[in-house]
MIPATI-805764 format. One record per residue: x, z, y of N, C-alpha, C in turn; residue in one letter; residue number from 1. Coordinates in steps of 0.02 Angstrom, whole numbers, padded with zeros to 5 digits, m for minus. Example, Ala and Ser with C-alpha at 12.3 -4.5 7.8 and 13.67 -1.06 7.14 Angstrom:
! residues 2
PAMI|neast|nup|nnorth|caeast|caup|canorth|ceast|cup|cnorth|r|k
PAMI|00660|00390|m00284|00615|00390|m00225|00660|00390|m00165|a|1;
PAMI|00642|00354|m00112|00684|00357|m00053|00645|00394|00002|s|2;
***
This chain:
! residues 264
PAMI|neast|nup|nnorth|caeast|caup|canorth|ceast|cup|cnorth|r|k
PAMI|m01534|00329|00152|m01499|00379|00119|m01493|00439|00173|m|1;
PAMI|m01532|00489|00140|m01537|00555|00158|m01467|00588|00155|s|2;
PAMI|m01409|00613|00166|m01359|00637|00154|m01349|00682|00174|i|3;
PAMI|m01304|00742|00185|m01260|00793|00243|m01208|00746|00275|s|4;
PAMI|m01195|00746|00320|m01107|00717|00314|m01061|00754|00332|p|5;
PAMI|m01002|00749|00308|m00920|00786|00311|m00969|00863|00366|f|6;
PAMI|m00927|00895|00362|m00931|00984|00409|m00893|00958|00469|p|7;
PAMI|m00943|00978|00524|m00906|00942|00595|m00829|00969|00607|i|8;
PAMI|m00805|00988|00586|m00741|01008|00578|m00694|00985|00532|d|9;
PAMI|m00723|00942|00493|m00672|00904|00449|m00654|00836|00497|w|10;
PAMI|m00574|00802|00499|m00601|00760|00519|m00619|00685|00501|v|11;
PAMI|m00631|00629|00539|m00650|00585|00517|m00622|00528|00550|r|12;
PAMI|m00619|00482|00483|m00601|00428|00519|m00634|00382|00570|n|13;
PAMI|m00634|00346|00646|m00659|00307|00702|m00605|00242|00703|v|14;
PAMI|m00670|00179|00717|m00685|00133|00712|m00697|00109|00793|d|15;
PAMI|m00639|00098|00827|m00655|00101|00900|m00671|00023|00927|l|16;
PAMI|m00699|m00017|00867|m00725|m00110|00905|m00792|m00090|00862|i|17;
PAMI|m00829|m00098|00916|m00924|m00113|00866|m00938|m00183|00881|t|18;
PAMI|m00920|m00212|00912|m00946|m00271|00926|m00943|m00321|00860|p|19;
PAMI|m01004|m00350|00848|m00976|m00409|00763|m00950|m00438|00775|l|20;
PAMI|m00931|m00475|00843|m00911|m00546|00861|m00846|m00549|00856|s|21;
PAMI|m00814|m00469|00872|m00753|m00460|00877|m00725|m00431|00777|l|22;
PAMI|m00760|m00386|00768|m00758|m00375|00685|m00749|m00426|00644|q|23;
PAMI|m00813|m00464|00646|m00777|m00544|00601|m00718|m00558|00619|q|24;
PAMI|m00688|m00563|00663|m00619|m00587|00675|m00558|m00542|00636|v|25;
PAMI|m00567|m00488|00663|m00531|m00427|00655|m00543|m00397|00550|l|26;
PAMI|m00578|m00415|00530|m00615|m00387|00473|m00643|m00402|00445|n|27;
PAMI|m00639|m00490|00442|m00696|m00524|00406|m00719|m00517|00351|k|28;
PAMI|m00663|m00494|00289|m00663|m00499|00224|m00702|m00431|00210|n|29;
PAMI|m00723|m00400|00264|m00751|m00304|00240|m00825|m00334|00197|q|30;
PAMI|m00820|m00299|00168|m00904|m00319|00122|m00921|m00239|00125|e|31;
PAMI|m01008|m00267|00161|m01061|m00200|00189|m01103|m00205|00129|v|32;
PAMI|m01125|m00142|00133|m01208|m00157|00086|m01270|m00131|00126|f|33;
PAMI|m01242|m00109|00182|m01293|m00107|00254|m01275|m00123|00313|y|34;
PAMI|m01288|m00141|00354|m01264|m00137|00414|m01343|m00145|00471|l|35;
PAMI|m01338|m00104|00550|m01391|m00130|00571|m01353|m00119|00649|r|36;
PAMI|m01372|m00176|00682|m01368|m00157|00747|m01413|m00181|00810|g|37;
PAMI|m01383|m00215|00854|m01436|m00231|00917|m01380|m00306|00944|r|38;
PAMI|m01437|m00339|00947|m01404|m00383|01018|m01440|m00387|01069|a|39;
PAMI|m01395|m00389|01110|m01431|m00352|01189|m01421|m00408|01224|s|40;
PAMI|m01455|m00432|01260|m01491|m00466|01306|m01537|m00486|01352|e|41;
PAMI|m01501|m00509|01410|m01586|m00503|01455|m01634|m00560|01461|q|42;
PAMI|m01673|m00550|01431|m01725|m00582|01399|m01746|m00661|01445|i|43;
PAMI|m01744|m00667|01485|m01758|m00737|01543|m01671|m00788|01509|s|44;
PAMI|m01615|m00754|01482|m01571|m00769|01447|m01570|m00796|01392|r|45;
PAMI|m01598|m00809|01373|m01604|m00807|01260|m01679|m00839|01250|i|46;
PAMI|m01719|m00872|01221|m01752|m00904|01185|m01784|m00829|01146|e|47;
PAMI|m01840|m00825|01153|m01868|m00758|01126|m01894|m00766|01063|v|48;
PAMI|m01889|m00708|01004|m01903|m00737|00943|m01980|m00708|00947|i|49;
PAMI|m02019|m00711|00893|m02104|m00750|00896|m02119|m00627|00875|g|50;
PAMI|m02157|m00640|00844|m02172|m00580|00856|m02171|m00566|00752|k|51;
PAMI|m02145|m00602|00735|m02128|m00583|00665|m02030|m00556|00666|e|52;
PAMI|m02017|m00526|00599|m01944|m00552|00594|m01920|m00612|00602|p|53;
PAMI|m01882|m00638|00607|m01850|m00688|00551|m01810|m00653|00515|i|54;
PAMI|m01814|m00669|00453|m01804|m00684|00367|m01722|m00719|00352|k|55;
PAMI|m01666|m00697|00340|m01595|m00757|00295|m01582|m00693|00241|l|56;
PAMI|m01546|m00760|00201|m01533|m00738|00143|m01597|m00724|00109|e|57;
PAMI|m01643|m00720|00111|m01686|m00697|00075|m01706|m00640|00062|g|58;
PAMI|m01716|m00646|00164|m01735|m00573|00161|m01694|m00535|00175|g|59;
PAMI|m01615|m00520|00151|m01578|m00480|00166|m01563|m00480|00255|l|60;
PAMI|m01573|m00508|00265|m01542|m00513|00342|m01604|m00526|00396|i|61;
PAMI|m01620|m00477|00428|m01683|m00475|00485|m01649|m00476|00527|k|62;
PAMI|m01698|m00521|00593|m01681|m00513|00664|m01755|m00499|00695|i|63;
PAMI|m01764|m00446|00715|m01849|m00432|00746|m01846|m00451|00809|y|64;
PAMI|m01899|m00445|00822|m01931|m00477|00881|m01895|m00414|00972|p|65;
PAMI|m01909|m00461|00994|m01872|m00433|01070|m01884|m00370|01077|y|66;
PAMI|m01848|m00318|01095|m01870|m00254|01113|m01876|m00230|01190|d|67;
PAMI|m01917|m00258|01237|m01902|m00254|01313|m01894|m00190|01334|t|68;
PAMI|m01885|m00121|01301|m01873|m00062|01309|m01803|m00053|01306|t|69;
PAMI|m01769|m00082|01251|m01696|m00107|01254|m01663|m00142|01286|t|70;
PAMI|m01704|m00206|01293|m01681|m00249|01305|m01628|m00292|01237|r|71;
PAMI|m01672|m00286|01199|m01606|m00315|01127|m01667|m00337|01087|s|72;
PAMI|m01623|m00368|01030|m01660|m00406|00971|m01628|m00356|00904|f|73;
PAMI|m01665|m00327|00874|m01621|m00266|00834|m01631|m00289|00760|p|74;
PAMI|m01558|m00295|00732|m01529|m00355|00675|m01535|m00308|00611|v|75;
PAMI|m01517|m00297|00550|m01529|m00264|00505|m01496|m00304|00447|e|76;
PAMI|m01453|m00281|00405|m01435|m00315|00334|m01452|m00261|00269|f|77;
PAMI|m01461|m00308|00241|m01461|m00263|00171|m01508|m00190|00164|g|78;
PAMI|m01504|m00133|00126|m01523|m00083|00115|m01467|m00011|00098|s|79;
PAMI|m01484|00034|00136|m01446|00084|00128|m01459|00123|00060|r|80;
PAMI|m01509|00089|00010|m01493|00112|m00054|m01485|00082|m00117|s|81;
PAMI|m01467|00003|m00083|m01451|m00066|m00123|m01386|m00056|m00115|d|82;
PAMI|m01352|m00036|m00182|m01247|m00046|m00167|m01248|m00107|m00196|f|83;
PAMI|m01281|m00147|m00226|m01285|m00222|m00252|m01279|m00279|m00211|e|84;
PAMI|m01312|m00276|m00155|m01337|m00342|m00103|m01262|m00334|m00059|n|85;
PAMI|m01246|m00380|m00065|m01169|m00360|m00038|m01138|m00427|00015|r|86;
PAMI|m01143|m00423|00069|m01112|m00469|00127|m01039|m00463|00144|m|87;
PAMI|m01000|m00492|00183|m00937|m00482|00203|m00958|m00507|00287|t|88;
PAMI|m00919|m00446|00354|m00961|m00475|00392|m00949|m00523|00428|l|89;
PAMI|m00902|m00560|00440|m00907|m00654|00454|m00948|m00678|00414|r|90;
PAMI|m00950|m00656|00354|m01046|m00693|00319|m01126|m00682|00357|e|91;
PAMI|m01105|m00608|00380|m01163|m00605|00420|m01170|m00624|00472|i|92;
PAMI|m01107|m00628|00504|m01115|m00658|00573|m01124|m00718|00574|w|93;
PAMI|m01107|m00752|00546|m01127|m00846|00523|m01162|m00833|00501|e|94;
PAMI|m01232|m00820|00452|m01279|m00812|00456|m01299|m00786|00509|t|95;
PAMI|m01320|m00754|00583|m01350|m00739|00610|m01335|m00780|00673|i|96;
PAMI|m01294|m00801|00696|m01286|m00871|00756|m01300|m00919|00723|v|97;
PAMI|m01302|m00934|00682|m01325|m01019|00653|m01393|m01015|00629|n|98;
PAMI|m01439|m00958|00658|m01502|m00971|00660|m01542|m00936|00742|e|99;
PAMI|m01471|m00907|00778|m01523|m00878|00829|m01440|m00911|00900|v|100;
PAMI|m01459|m00906|00934|m01405|m00915|01001|m01410|m00843|01037|a|101;
PAMI|m01397|m00803|00984|m01372|m00723|01034|m01305|m00701|01032|i|102;
PAMI|m01275|m00682|01094|m01199|m00653|01086|m01178|m00604|01047|p|103;
PAMI|m01191|m00588|01056|m01140|m00523|00979|m01214|m00482|00962|d|104;
PAMI|m01181|m00435|00917|m01227|m00388|00888|m01176|m00308|00882|v|105;
PAMI|m01202|m00276|00932|m01182|m00222|00943|m01199|m00177|00886|v|106;
PAMI|m01128|m00156|00839|m01162|m00105|00776|m01157|m00031|00784|i|107;
PAMI|m01230|m00019|00741|m01247|00052|00762|m01266|00108|00692|q|108;
PAMI|m01246|00063|00634|m01215|00080|00575|m01203|00044|00519|e|109;
PAMI|m01139|00060|00480|m01113|00026|00443|m01106|00072|00378|r|110;
PAMI|m01132|00009|00325|m01099|00066|00234|m01057|00003|00208|a|111;
PAMI|m00987|00014|00194|m00943|m00017|00187|m00905|00003|00102|c|112;
PAMI|m00913|m00055|00082|m00878|m00044|00017|m00800|m00044|00001|v|113;
PAMI|m00769|00007|m00021|m00697|00013|m00013|m00674|00018|m00074|i|114;
PAMI|m00613|m00011|m00110|m00589|m00004|m00173|m00544|00038|m00184|s|115;
PAMI|m00529|00100|m00219|m00494|00139|m00210|m00409|00114|m00207|p|116;
PAMI|m00364|00138|m00159|m00325|00134|m00139|m00287|00141|m00196|p|117;
PAMI|m00218|00078|m00199|m00173|00105|m00260|m00104|00127|m00233|r|118;
PAMI|m00085|00146|m00182|m00020|00188|m00192|m00072|00258|m00146|r|119;
PAMI|m00072|00304|m00173|m00096|00342|m00115|m00051|00434|m00114|v|120;
PAMI|m00052|00489|m00080|m00012|00515|m00085|m00050|00579|m00158|p|121;
PAMI|00015|00636|m00152|m00003|00660|m00233|m00067|00701|m00231|d|122;
PAMI|m00099|00727|m00151|m00146|00778|m00151|m00208|00742|m00176|i|123;
PAMI|m00238|00678|m00175|m00275|00640|m00168|m00277|00564|m00255|i|124;
PAMI|m00194|00570|m00306|m00199|00546|m00333|m00229|00563|m00402|e|125;
PAMI|m00231|00599|m00416|m00292|00640|m00453|m00368|00622|m00463|e|126;
PAMI|m00383|00675|m00401|m00451|00655|m00396|m00480|00607|m00388|v|127;
PAMI|m00457|00544|m00372|m00488|00462|m00356|m00485|00432|m00460|i|128;
PAMI|m00458|00476|m00477|m00460|00436|m00545|m00513|00420|m00576|q|129;
PAMI|m00544|00369|m00589|m00585|00349|m00631|m00644|00330|m00585|g|130;
PAMI|m00654|00317|m00513|m00685|00321|m00466|m00660|00232|m00459|i|131;
PAMI|m00735|00198|m00474|m00737|00126|m00451|m00754|00101|m00370|d|132;
PAMI|m00791|00138|m00346|m00780|00125|m00270|m00800|00171|m00244|e|133;
PAMI|m00776|00162|m00177|m00795|00225|m00103|m00843|00179|m00069|f|134;
PAMI|m00882|00196|m00046|m00942|00198|00022|m00942|00235|00067|y|135;
PAMI|m00920|00196|00131|m00898|00228|00193|m00960|00223|00249|q|136;
PAMI|m01006|00282|00261|m01044|00276|00298|m01022|00288|00375|i|137;
PAMI|m01043|00241|00441|m01004|00252|00478|m01066|00224|00533|e|138;
PAMI|m01085|00285|00587|m01121|00290|00618|m01091|00286|00697|q|139;
PAMI|m01130|00226|00754|m01107|00270|00830|m01111|00280|00872|s|140;
PAMI|m01101|00292|00912|m01068|00354|00951|m01046|00350|01008|r|141;
PAMI|m01104|00361|01076|m01068|00342|01138|m00976|00359|01155|g|142;
PAMI|m00953|00329|01188|m00878|00388|01216|m00898|00393|01277|w|143;
PAMI|m00876|00454|01287|m00881|00455|01361|m00791|00475|01402|r|144;
PAMI|m00784|00466|01459|m00715|00477|01493|m00706|00542|01519|r|145;
PAMI|m00781|00572|01520|m00737|00657|01542|m00809|00675|01497|k|146;
PAMI|m00790|00723|01478|m00868|00773|01440|m00835|00866|01473|i|147;
PAMI|m00870|00903|01499|m00842|00965|01520|m00790|00944|01570|a|148;
PAMI|m00784|00904|01596|m00748|00912|01663|m00680|00889|01619|g|149;
PAMI|m00664|00870|01534|m00612|00852|01519|m00589|00781|01524|i|150;
PAMI|m00546|00757|01559|m00537|00682|01557|m00545|00677|01474|p|151;
PAMI|m00561|00619|01479|m00534|00581|01393|m00541|00504|01398|c|152;
PAMI|m00504|00476|01350|m00497|00418|01346|m00538|00354|01385|m|153;
PAMI|m00519|00290|01384|m00555|00243|01390|m00542|00196|01329|s|154;
PAMI|m00581|00199|01309|m00601|00158|01234|m00623|00080|01250|v|155;
PAMI|m00614|00065|01287|m00645|00001|01333|m00565|m00056|01347|q|156;
PAMI|m00542|00011|01374|m00492|m00018|01422|m00414|m00006|01362|k|157;
PAMI|m00432|00040|01314|m00388|00007|01266|m00373|m00012|01224|t|158;
PAMI|m00433|m00036|01207|m00464|m00079|01127|m00436|m00146|01164|m|159;
PAMI|m00466|m00170|01239|m00423|m00230|01271|m00351|m00253|01267|k|160;
PAMI|m00336|m00197|01281|m00258|m00191|01297|m00230|m00219|01211|n|161;
PAMI|m00234|m00188|01171|m00240|m00169|01109|m00209|m00247|01081|e|162;
PAMI|m00293|m00279|01086|m00308|m00332|01064|m00269|m00388|01076|l|163;
PAMI|m00280|m00375|01145|m00208|m00438|01175|m00143|m00445|01130|i|164;
PAMI|m00127|m00366|01139|m00056|m00375|01117|m00040|m00368|01046|s|165;
PAMI|m00097|m00379|01009|m00088|m00390|00955|m00127|m00464|00933|n|166;
PAMI|m00122|m00488|00961|m00130|m00572|00962|m00207|m00576|00936|g|167;
PAMI|m00253|m00520|00934|m00313|m00550|00931|m00337|m00592|00988|i|168;
PAMI|m00342|m00573|01035|m00361|m00596|01085|m00312|m00626|01162|l|169;
PAMI|m00331|m00700|01185|m00268|m00700|01214|m00312|m00698|01294|k|170;
PAMI|m00333|m00671|01320|m00396|m00653|01369|m00434|m00599|01397|s|171;
PAMI|m00443|m00552|01429|m00501|m00502|01434|m00548|m00569|01438|t|172;
PAMI|m00592|m00603|01422|m00632|m00646|01462|m00700|m00666|01406|k|173;
PAMI|m00671|m00622|01335|m00707|m00624|01274|m00765|m00586|01280|h|174;
PAMI|m00841|m00593|01282|m00892|m00581|01287|m00886|m00525|01261|p|175;
PAMI|m00870|m00502|01187|m00866|m00447|01174|m00854|m00383|01194|g|176;
PAMI|m00790|m00384|01243|m00775|m00343|01258|m00816|m00299|01320|l|177;
PAMI|m00848|m00335|01355|m00898|m00312|01377|m00922|m00249|01351|r|178;
PAMI|m00942|m00264|01291|m00983|m00205|01245|m00953|m00182|01211|r|179;
PAMI|m00914|m00147|01222|m00863|m00102|01193|m00871|m00022|01222|l|180;
PAMI|m00957|m00001|01205|m00969|00064|01243|m00998|00135|01197|r|181;
PAMI|m00959|00094|01116|m00962|00173|01082|m00932|00127|01032|g|182;
PAMI|m00901|00205|00964|m00859|00195|00923|m00901|00207|00863|v|183;
PAMI|m00868|00187|00794|m00909|00199|00750|m00871|00256|00710|l|184;
PAMI|m00903|00329|00686|m00863|00367|00673|m00891|00383|00579|l|185;
PAMI|m00852|00388|00557|m00848|00420|00488|m00918|00476|00483|t|186;
PAMI|m00956|00447|00458|m00999|00508|00411|m00990|00539|00381|a|187;
PAMI|m00984|00503|00314|m00965|00525|00244|m00947|00469|00205|f|188;
PAMI|m00916|00489|00148|m00873|00441|00106|m00895|00450|00031|i|189;
PAMI|m00944|00424|00016|m00956|00422|m00050|m00916|00395|m00099|l|190;
PAMI|m00912|00424|m00166|m00863|00403|m00253|m00916|00362|m00279|p|191;
PAMI|m00914|00303|m00303|m00978|00282|m00360|m00907|00245|m00419|a|192;
PAMI|m00957|00277|m00503|m00937|00235|m00547|m00970|00169|m00583|i|193;
PAMI|m00963|00141|m00584|m01009|00081|m00606|m01005|00074|m00702|k|194;
PAMI|m01047|00079|m00695|m01075|00058|m00798|m01123|m00018|m00780|v|195;
PAMI|m01063|m00033|m00814|m01120|m00124|m00800|m01149|m00131|m00742|g|196;
PAMI|m01210|m00143|m00740|m01265|m00137|m00655|m01270|m00072|m00618|k|197;
PAMI|m01260|m00019|m00665|m01290|00037|m00643|m01226|00031|m00591|v|198;
PAMI|m01247|00090|m00536|m01216|00119|m00485|m01205|00189|m00503|v|199;
PAMI|m01186|00249|m00518|m01186|00321|m00535|m01155|00340|m00457|d|200;
PAMI|m01191|00367|m00420|m01179|00396|m00337|m01153|00460|m00345|i|201;
PAMI|m01100|00478|m00326|m01070|00553|m00321|m01090|00602|m00274|k|202;
PAMI|m01096|00642|m00253|m01082|00676|m00188|m01018|00648|m00172|g|203;
PAMI|m01013|00658|m00115|m00939|00663|m00070|m00912|00742|m00099|w|204;
PAMI|m00945|00790|m00106|m00877|00873|m00115|m00856|00852|m00195|q|205;
PAMI|m00881|00790|m00227|m00859|00802|m00270|m00787|00767|m00307|s|206;
PAMI|m00737|00751|m00241|m00705|00719|m00235|m00649|00753|m00163|v|207;
PAMI|m00696|00734|m00108|m00672|00777|m00042|m00690|00840|m00027|f|208;
PAMI|m00649|00895|m00085|m00680|00976|m00100|m00648|00990|m00021|r|209;
PAMI|m00601|00965|00019|m00576|01002|00059|m00567|00964|00104|d|210;
PAMI|m00570|00992|00181|m00537|00951|00256|m00491|00919|00217|n|211;
PAMI|m00424|00949|00207|m00347|00907|00192|m00353|00844|00136|e|212;
PAMI|m00389|00861|00095|m00398|00798|00033|m00437|00756|00104|v|213;
PAMI|m00491|00758|00097|m00526|00689|00150|m00487|00656|00218|a|214;
PAMI|m00458|00731|00236|m00401|00694|00286|m00339|00645|00266|h|215;
PAMI|m00318|00658|00209|m00260|00622|00166|m00297|00557|00133|a|216;
PAMI|m00364|00556|00118|m00384|00494|00094|m00407|00442|00156|f|217;
PAMI|m00437|00476|00216|m00443|00447|00240|m00396|00393|00310|q|218;
PAMI|m00342|00411|00312|m00276|00408|00319|m00250|00348|00286|r|219;
PAMI|m00256|00332|00224|m00243|00301|00178|m00279|00221|00185|v|220;
PAMI|m00334|00233|00219|m00400|00203|00206|m00377|00147|00271|i|221;
PAMI|m00352|00172|00330|m00376|00148|00379|m00286|00124|00393|r|222;
PAMI|m00238|00115|00346|m00189|00133|00396|m00167|00070|00420|a|223;
PAMI|m00184|00004|00383|m00169|m00074|00395|m00212|m00070|00462|k|224;
PAMI|m00253|m00055|00491|m00304|m00061|00539|m00295|m00033|00603|k|225;
PAMI|m00271|m00062|00626|m00231|m00041|00714|m00308|m00018|00755|f|226;
PAMI|m00338|m00054|00758|m00415|m00022|00792|m00463|00002|00762|w|227;
PAMI|m00429|00072|00706|m00456|00104|00694|m00400|00172|00689|h|228;
PAMI|m00424|00221|00696|m00371|00293|00723|m00434|00361|00660|d|229;
PAMI|m00397|00425|00675|m00425|00465|00642|m00432|00512|00685|t|230;
PAMI|m00490|00561|00692|m00519|00569|00749|m00507|00659|00727|a|231;
PAMI|m00473|00684|00749|m00480|00779|00742|m00510|00792|00768|i|232;
PAMI|m00543|00856|00757|m00567|00904|00810|m00539|00940|00854|p|233;
PAMI|m00569|00931|00927|m00501|00971|00931|m00556|01024|01021|w|234;
PAMI|m00630|00986|01031|m00677|01047|01067|m00739|01031|01038|k|235;
PAMI|m00785|01057|01058|m00854|01059|01035|m00875|01082|01083|f|236;
PAMI|m00912|01034|01140|m00941|01068|01198|m01037|01075|01177|i|237;
PAMI|m01064|01126|01204|m01113|01167|01177|m01133|01194|01259|a|238;
PAMI|m01209|01171|01246|m01252|01173|01316|m01330|01222|01264|e|239;
PAMI|m01293|01323|01270|m01330|01338|01231|m01341|01342|01160|g|240;
PAMI|m01374|01357|01117|m01365|01336|01033|m01345|01270|01014|d|241;
PAMI|m01330|01227|01060|m01348|01167|01027|m01268|01140|01047|s|242;
PAMI|m01257|01101|01044|m01183|01050|01032|m01212|00982|01082|i|243;
PAMI|m01178|00967|01139|m01200|00909|01134|m01152|00855|01177|v|244;
PAMI|m01094|00869|01158|m01024|00832|01138|m00937|00847|01112|g|245;
PAMI|m00918|00811|01076|m00862|00817|01040|m00796|00797|01076|y|246;
PAMI|m00757|00829|01051|m00681|00795|01085|m00640|00801|01059|i|247;
PAMI|m00621|00747|01023|m00560|00750|00964|m00500|00719|00990|y|248;
PAMI|m00452|00712|00946|m00387|00678|00959|m00357|00667|00908|r|249;
PAMI|m00361|00584|00943|m00328|00528|00877|m00278|00527|00859|l|250;
PAMI|m00260|00543|00779|m00211|00556|00764|m00170|00505|00781|e|251;
PAMI|m00167|00428|00780|m00107|00410|00804|m00086|00394|00844|s|252;
PAMI|m00141|00367|00907|m00151|00397|00986|m00129|00434|01016|r|253;
PAMI|m00133|00492|00997|m00122|00559|01022|m00150|00570|01075|n|254;
PAMI|m00198|00521|01075|m00266|00530|01136|m00325|00571|01148|k|255;
PAMI|m00356|00599|01174|m00410|00624|01174|m00468|00548|01172|l|256;
PAMI|m00525|00590|01112|m00585|00551|01117|m00634|00603|01126|l|257;
PAMI|m00684|00568|01209|m00728|00596|01202|m00812|00551|01179|g|258;
PAMI|m00835|00577|01143|m00912|00532|01095|m00970|00606|01113|v|259;
PAMI|m01023|00564|01126|m01076|00594|01134|m01115|00643|01038|e|260;
PAMI|m01137|00696|01060|m01173|00747|01001|m01196|00687|00960|a|261;
PAMI|m01209|00685|00890|m01265|00639|00854|m01314|00647|00827|p|262;
PAMI|m01332|00572|00850|m01426|00587|00835|m01455|00609|00743|s|263;
PAMI|m01402|00619|00725|m01423|00626|00643|m01428|00700|00642|i|264;
***
């Protein structure tokens, strides 16, 4: 799926939890049509997959051979262009761990299926009329405690505390907490109209005509998810003509989030 992301000066939702082991507890019923990630582990501590990918669920889930460079197993579900084949995050997790004894899967890219919210602000009520589904495409970025000398929040420390205070975890010994090294930042959200089995994908510009509309919609769809926030651009860090980092202000937490420049 090659689609231009939202403009860099637009707000975008951010999911502060990337390990699938935690997502399948927090967000177990979330349907996705595409998910890509890595199961990282020392080669000496895990049975090595052969030279060919393991295919599960009729080939929808693929677990690739161990990559010695990244010391991980690439994992992939679905296709960026097939919107019909879907699984929930819990179903994907359980299918993988029932086949291979991997400790976790850190999500690098995810395509979530979102139903139109029932209650929305006036600014977006009219523009989402007739839309059957929204597809939210999120991509991983590494977070940083400091960018260009500006202190930013520790996602790992913040989410450890919030997962415990919200009753999701009882201690900080969950293995997924060691893998909170990135965040999932929304790249774009596509509206879709379904006619029978045909899915007509519209460009995001047809609904999110400006930053204000996109902001209002994203605020609504993250409302009940404490592990989400809306990232408001605060400062771009450039070296020459290239942006090397971004600093966002998180709307609900009122903290600065520093992330690497995208690789897309």
